[in-house]
N, C-alpha and C positions, 0 to 999 in steps of 0.2 A: 767367265762366270765368277762372281765374287760372292763367296759364302762367308757370312760372319759367324762368330761363335754362337750367337743367339739363334740364328736360323738353323745352324747345324744341330744344336741341341733340340730344337723344336722338331726337326726332321727325324732325329733319332728317336724321340719320344713317340712320334706318330707311327714310325716303323715298329717299335716295341709293342704299342697297343694293338696294332694291326695283326702282328704275329700272335699275340696273346689270345686273340679271338679264335684262333684255330687250334689252340692247345686244349685238349680235353681237361676239364676240371674234375678231380677225383671227388666223389661224394664222401662226406664224413660218415664214419661208421665202420663197422666190422663186417667181414664176409666169412661165412662158415659153410662148409659142405655138409649136407645131410647124409649120414651114413646109417643104413638099416642093418640091424643085427642079422646074421646068417639065418635065412629061412623066414624072415619077418618082412611084412609089407608096410609096417607102420613104425613111426618113431615119435617119441615124446621129447621135446626140447624145452629146457627150462633156462631162464635167465632173468636179467633185469635190464631195463632201458632207462637211460638218463633223459633229462628234459631235452626234447627235440633231437634225440639220438635215433639212428636207424641201424638195424642189423639186417644184413642180406643173407638169406639162406639159399644155397644153390643145390639143386637136386637134378639128377639125370633121369629122364623118362622117355618112353617111346610113344609115338603116335598111336592113338586108339586106347591107351591106358586111361584110367580114371584117377584124377587127383582129388583128394579130400583134405581140406584144411580147416582147422578150428583153433582160435586163440582165446585164452581166458586169462583172468587175473586172479591168482589165489589171494585170499584175505583182502579183497578189494577195498580200497579206501575211497572216500568221496573224490570225485573229479579225476579218477584214474581211468584212462582209456588207452588201450593198445589195439592197433588195427594193422592190416597188411594190404599190400597190393601184389599182383603177380605179373611177371614179365616172361613171355615165351622166348624160345631160342632165337626168333627173328627180331626180338626187341619190341614186340607189340604187347600192350597192356591187355590182360584178360578181364580186368574189372573196370567199370566206368567210374567207380569211386572206391575208397578204402572200405574194407569189410572185416568181419570177425569170423565168418563162416563162408566156405565156398566148396562146391563140388562140380566137377565138369570133366568131360572127355577131352583129352589132349589131342591137338591137331598136328603137332610137329614132334619129331624126335630130337632130343638134345637137352641142354641144360636150361632149366626153368629157375627163375629167381623169385623168391618170396621176400619182399621188403617189409620188415616189421618195424613199426615206429609208434611213439606215443602220439596221441591226437588231442590237442588242446588240453594237455594233461601234464602234471609234474611227473617225475620219475616213477616207474612202476615195474613190478615183477611180472613175469608172464609164463604161460605154459602154451607151447605151440604143438598141436598134434598134426602130424603129416602122415597120410596114407596114400599108397599107390597100389592100384589093382589092375 
């Protein structure tokens, strides 16, 4: 078998691209764990999102508990929109589309992810209210 440098380079590139398809790509953004003060069932989280930035909040919950989420923008400027999606411990989306308010009974025990991002919007401050009952 006669392999030239060009065919070897082509084969190496094909192998590299094939392997890259199986490497998980990390999503841009920050991940933070929600911590409730002792004896409290809710937390207020404040911050700011850049253009097309995502912040993931992770919180532990048990099946049967109710999760209540609300996000708002203090001193809202025109065209500022902050929304969230929710992913359960099995990786399933709990929302069909992004939202600013949600309440529901949780079906699984484990870590839930609340992905907060701007939506067709420039950078924006936010206030995320999280309640578990």
